[in-house]
C-alpha positions, 0 to 999 in steps of 0.5 A, spaced: 629 684 264 627 680 258 633 675 257 634 671 251 638 664 254 641 661 248 643 654 250 638 654 255 637 646 255 644 645 257 647 643 263 648 650 266 642 653 262 637 648 265 639 651 272 640 658 269 633 659 267 629 657 274 634 662 277 632 668 272 625 667 273 626 667 280 629 673 280 623 676 276 626 676 269 622 674 263 626 668 260 626 666 252 630 660 252 633 656 245 634 649 244 636 645 238 631 640 238 624 641 239 624 635 243 626 639 249 621 645 248 617 642 253 622 641 258 624 649 257 617 651 258 617 646 265 623 650 267 619 657 266 622 659 259 619 661 252 622 656 248 624 657 241 628 652 237 634 655 234 641 653 231 646 659 233 650 657 227 644 660 222 645 667 222 639 669 219 635 664 224 639 668 229 637 675 227 630 673 226 629 670 233 633 676 236 628 681 232 622 678 234 624 676 241 626 684 243 630 682 249 633 686 254 639 681 255 642 675 251 646 670 255 650 665 250 651 658 253 651 654 247 656 649 247 655 642 244 658 638 250 652 633 251 655 626 252 662 628 250 667 623 250 675 626 251 680 623 247 687 625 245 685 631 240 681 636 244 680 640 238 677 634 235 672 633 241 670 640 241 670 642 234 662 644 234 663 648 240 669 652 237 664 654 232 659 655 237 664 660 240 666 663 234 661 663 228 655 663 233 658 668 238 659 672 231 652 671 229 649 673 236 653 679 237 651 681 230 643 680 231 644 684 238 647 690 235 641 690 229 636 690 235 639 695 239 641 690 245 647 692 249 647 687 254 651 681 253 654 675 257 657 669 254 660 663 257 668 662 256 673 657 260 678 659 265 683 653 267 688 650 262 689 657 259 694 661 262 701 661 261 705 656 264 710 660 268 709 664 275 704 662 280 699 656 280 693 660 281 691 666 276 687 672 275 683 675 269 689 680 268 694 674 267 697 672 260 694 666 256 698 661 254 702 663 248 703 656 245 698 651 247 699 644 245 698 643 238 691 639 239 688 645 243 690 651 239 683 651 235 679 651 242 684 656 245 683 661 239 676 660 239 675 662 246 680 668 245 675 670 239 669 669 244 672 674 249 675 679 245 668 679 241 664 680 247 669 685 250 669 689 243 661 689 243 661 692 251 659 685 254 661 680 259 665 673 258 665 669 264 671 664 265 667 658 268 671 653 272 670 645 270 663 644 271 660 639 276 653 638 279 650 632 275 651 626 278 651 622 271 657 628 268 662 625 263 668 625 268 664 620 272 665 613 268 672 614 266 674 615 273 670 610 276 673 605 271 680 608 273 681 610 266 683 617 268 690 617 272 694 622 276 699 624 271 706 625 273 707 629 280 699 631 279 701 638 280 697 641 275 691 645 278 684 646 276 679 650 278 672 647 279 665 650 280 658 647 281 653 648 276 648 652 280 653 657 283 655 658 275 648 660 274 648 664 280 654 668 278 651 669 271 644 672 274 649 677 277 653 679 271 646 681 268 646 687 273 653 689 271 655 693 265 661 691 261 666 690 258 669 685 263 671 678 264 671 674 270 673 667 273 667 664 275 670 658 280 670 656 287 674 658 292 679 652 292 684 651 286 687 644 287 692 640 284 690 633 280 693 630 286 688 632 291 681 632 287 682 626 282 683 621 288 677 625 292 673 625 285 674 617 285 672 616 292 666 620 291 663 616 285 665 609 289 671 607 285 678 605 287 684 610 288 686 613 280 692 609 277 698 613 276 702 614 270 709 617 268 709 623 263 712 620 258 707 614 258 701 619 258 704 623 252 704 617 248 697 614 250 693 621 252 697 626 248 700 633 250 693 636 253 692 630 258 700 632 260 698 639 261 692 638 265 696 633 270 702 637 270 702 644 268 695 647 268 694 654 272 687 654 276 683 661 277 682 666 282 675 668 283 677 675 287 674 679 282 668 676 281 667 677 289 669 684 289 665 687 282 659 682 282 658 681 289 658 674 288 660 668 292 660 660 290 654 660 296 652 652 294 659 649 294 665 653 296 670 648 295 669 641 290 671 638 297 664 638 299 661 639 293 664 632 290 661 628 296 654 631 296 654 630 288 656 623 288 653 621 294 648 616 291 654 613 287 657 612 294 652 609 297 651 604 292 659 602 294 661 597 300 662 601 307 670 601 306 669 605 299 664 610 303 669 611 308 674 613 303 670 619 301 670 622 308 678 621 308 679 624 301 675 630 302 677 632 309 
């Protein structure tokens, strides 16, 4: 197919493009900066500079490209720093998930493009009741923390719009796979504590596995939603010490809920104590996909951050092995 990847220069887009090319697809990749066009060309895509929030530019790009499929990976997460207010942090990404999605779907409809795959998110979204691992059919949180409501609404908007158009929404787990991703420095500086009992569950996915699932999704008809996560949803008290060890840091501090609520906000408390993870059973069954690169974050963290661990003293390297067993 001829595939238009919107946000092709991002963390997942830059891994998706080569996999699509390897599968024989012709790829047109968009980026917001002309400085990134040569990198996209090197990955095998025909580069196009595009702002997904510019409806007219989106219509013209889609009409000119005449793609068989559109993959919406546009976010504004590069160099992002987390703070108390998730909605402020994700404001531009929320716009891309609402206005940007609407622009792309309208352009797809005008151009007769019926195959559409879009990026969504799995963890920290389900109702905080019942089991700690949820499927795509389980209800979403009806009352998210105040500082996450715009972001949760944006993801609901994206998913509903894509489903209504007959497309596929992929709820990815927390991305890892880049040695310099945004989690590393706060963890290395012990700025990321285990909150309360650390029972909140997060689902992870290596970026290469996320890209492979996206390639698979293009071969399937919608409407559908899939959790694209690894095989081992894990509580914060498990994955955070392992990540700290993998980057050569001291074990994370522990913080009581009342203090975390005061210093970090309600969203951080949710992540640490109540968040639900996601099951990948549906994606395995219907897409025929498995997280082959790293079935579990336990091995993935150790491999991805091996360079960081190698730069630390021998005792810290030993901690990597113990924490990831």
